[in-house]
N, C-alpha and C positions, 0 to 999 in steps of 0.2 A: 468418446471419440479422440482422435489426434490429428493434428496438421504439422506438418514440418516444412520449413522452407528457411534458405538463408541466401542473402546476397552480399556482394562485397561491402566492407567497412567504409564508412565515411566520417568526415569530422562533424562533431555536434557542439553545441552550445554548453553542454557541462562536461568536464574532463575528468581523470584521476586527480589531477591537481586541485580541482574545484572539491571533490569529495575530501581530500586531505585537509584543505583549508576549512571547510564545513566542520569536519571532526574536531579540530582546534577549537572552534567556536562553541561547539557543544559540550566539550569537555569540562567536567565540572558544573555543569548546569543540567544536562540530560542525565539517565542512568547508561551506564555501560551493563547492558542486559546479559544476564545468564544464557551459556548455551547448556541444553539438557538432553539426556539420552533417556532410553525406556528399553528394556530388554524385550518387552511382550510386543511393543510396535517393531522393533527391529525383525522379531521373528515373523510376524505377519508380513511384514514388507519383504523380506527375504535379503534386507540389505541393513546397514549400519545408518542409523538416522541421527542427525544433530540438529536439534531446534534451538532456533535463535528466539528467545522469548520476548519479542517486544510488546507481549501483553504487559510485562512489568515495566515499561516505558513509564515516563510523565504522560499525564492523561490517558493513559492506559493503551497506548498504541504507538507506532512508530512514527505516525504524523508529526509528533513533536520536533523529531529531527529536521524535517523540511521546513516545519513553519518557523522553528526559532532561527534556522539559518537565513531564511528569506528575510523575516523581520529586523533580524541583527544587521542587515547589510542596508537596510533604508538610509538615506541621509537624514541630516537632523531637520530639513524642511518637511520632507516626506512623512517624517514620523510624527511630527507636530499636527498634521492632518488626519493621523490615524490609517488603519488597515479595514479593508472588507474582503469578504471571501462569501462563495457559496458551498455547502457541505452536508451530507445527512449526518454528520456527527463528530467524527474523529478528526478531520481536518479543522471543523469549526472550534473544536476544544484546542486543539493546537495553536491556532492564530489567535484565538481568544487568551489562552494561557500566556501566549508569549507577548502579546500586547499589553496585558496586566503587568507582568513583570517589567516591563520597559516604561510603564506608567503613560501609555497612550490609549486613544479610543480604538475600539473594534466594533465594526458592523458586521453582522453574521446573517446570510439568508440560508435558513434550512426549511425543507419540505414539511407540510404540516402533518406528515406522517412519521415523522423522524423518531426515533426509540427514546421515550421519556428520559431514560439513564443518560443519554448524550444531551438531551435539550438541557436537562436541569443542570449538567455539568458545564456547560456553555454560559449559563445564567449565572452560576457562581464566580465565573471568571470575569464577571462584570460587563459582558458583552451587550450591545444592543441588539436583539433578534428580530428580523423580519421573517415571517412564516409565508410560505408560498404554496401553489399546487406542486404536487409531487412530479412534475415534469422537467426534463432538461431546458426546456424553454422558458419555462416560467422563472426558473433559477437564474438563467442567463438575463433575460430582461429586468429581473427584479434587482439583480446585482448592478446592472449598468446605470440603472436610476440611482440607487444609492451612492454609486462612485461619483456620478455627475452633480448629486446634491452636496456631498461632502467634501468630495475633493479627495477621499481616502484611496490609498494606494491598494490596487486589487492584488491580493495573495492567491494567485490560481492554484486550485487543489494539487495538480500536476501538470500543468503544461508551463511551468516555470522553471527556467534552469537552475536557479537557487534552491527551490524546493527538491528537485531531482538530485542534486548534489548532495543535499542533508539528507535525503532516504538512502542514498548510496552508502552512508557511513554504517548502516545496520550490517550490509556485507562487507563492509571492511573490517569491522570487529569480528565477524564470524570466521572470515579467512584468517586473520590474525590468530584467533583463538583454536582453530582447528587445522590440523594438517592433512594434506592429502585428499581434499574434497574432489569428488569425480564428477560432481554436479550441484547445482544450487537451483530450487525451485521457490517461486513465491506467487501469491495472488495477481491478479490484473484485474483493476478497475479502470481507472483512467490512465494508469500505467507509470505513475510517477515512482513509485518503489522499485517495479521490476526495470525500469530506465536505469535509474541508480544502481540496480545491481547488476545490470548488463555491464555498465561502464567500469564498475569495479571489479567484477569477476573477469571480464576479459582482459583487463590490464594486469592482473596479479596473478590469474591462473587461466592463461590464455587456451589452454587444452580441456578445461571444464566443460561439461555440457551445462547449457541455460534452458530451463523450462519454465513456462507460464502456464497458472492454473486459474480455470474459469469455471463458474457454475452454467450449465447447458441454457439456463434461463437469461443469462446475460453476457452471450458469447459474441460480442463484437469484434474483440480481437482475434479469436478463433477464426471466423469468417474473412476478417481482413486479411491475415497471414494466408489463408486459402486462396484468396481471391487475388492477392498481392496488390490490393489498394484499401486505404482507409474506409471503413463501411460505417455507417451511423449505428448507434444502439437503438434499437427499435422495440419499444414496450416491454422493458425489462421485467421479468418476473421470476424472482428466486429469493430464497430466505436471507441471502447474503446481502443485506443492505448497504455495505460499506463497497460493493461491486457494480451498483447499478448505473454507473456513470460510463459514458464513451470514452475512446481513446482521444487524446489532443494531436496536433500535427506534429509536435516535437518528440512525444512519446513514441508517437508511431513510427517516425523515421528512425527512432533508436532501436525499438523491440524488432522491425523488420530486419535489419541488418545484423542482429546479435541472437536472437532466440533461435535454439535447435527445433523446438516444438513447443505447441499449446495443447494442454490436455484439459478436456471439459467433462465434468462429473454432475451427477442429477442431485438435486436437493436433498433426496432420500440418503444418498452416499454421504453428502456433507453432515447430515445429522448423524449419522452412525460414526463418522469419523470424530466429529465434535463430543460426542458422549464418551467415546472410546478415550479420547484424552483426558477429560474430565475424571473418568473413572481410574485409569491407568497411570496417569501422569500427576493427578491431584493438583490440575493449575485449570484455570478458567479462560479459555479461548472463545471468541465470537464465532459465528459462522463464517465469515470471509476467511478467518483465519485456518478453518478446517478444510479449506478448498484444497491447498496442497497436499494436506495429509491424506484426504481421500482420493487424489490421483496417485500417491506412492503405494497406496493399498489395494489400487484398482489392477485387474488381471494384465491389461495391456501395458501398464507400465513396468509391471514385475516380469515382463516378457523382455524388456530391453537388456540388452548383453554389454558388458564393459563397464558398468556403474556398481561400485560396492559402497562408496561414502557419500551420502547425501545430505547437503545442508538446506533445511527448511525454515523459510522465515514465517514465524506465527504473528501474524500482524498487529492483533489487540486482543483485549479480554472486556470490552464494553459490552455487556449483555444485559436485557431486559429481563431481570429475574423472574418476574410474574408470567412472564411469556416464552418460557422455556419449550422448544421443541421435542423435548423426549421427558 
């Protein structure tokens, strides 16, 4: 499925200047991840694909960018009380790792069904973990309690302008490294990465198309764009554990004004795309990362005209190897 919608641009709390400033903070701390290509995937997509490999980023995901940027901007007083957040895994790792590097406490709320590979990584970064029921409401209320008790600063996974600016640096590097991109596509969970990608791409490549990718089982952004208002994520059910959360107010306000379209794919299509990348590109990506790959390989996307060179952000590679879907 696909839905398209565009409305006039407005001013937001994060700008291309914020993204460039974030890039300076991240430089020398995070990795400038490679952009890879693959002839087989090009042939299957009928286009030239450029994969920004954030699976090679610190903590194995793009989330390090936003986490590091946000933690770096804390005042000394804020930092002394630590940071807290809720996350199914990758943002949890990013905040915990950034806090460890800064020598400050971190308090992380994770659902009790979070992948063990992500849970163990957060433990290794010396975070104090609190498990909760796997619902958005449980995450929020548990985090609120911890923030009140500890005084720690909440680093929201996506609705934070400093996080959004940090995530936008992935697209900044992609555009710097690849000339003449006609389109950029990324997955949408809470919308932080896609928001940063929108801000960066619209500023540097104003004529490029911007596409979001979602699993059908967690399609709140698709439904929201279709209805023209932010809708809640209701009982998400997808293999893409990094895309289970709903949009925030900040991310929704950015996405609704910049995206050309959102495409949804089934879990079966995601698994097929994930396996294809593992086999053909010889790199590990998690299901959430495979979502935009599944989109560009779909018949509906291949039918779009005027798009030859596509940038795809592979968001992470933290996979529970004992529970592979293939």
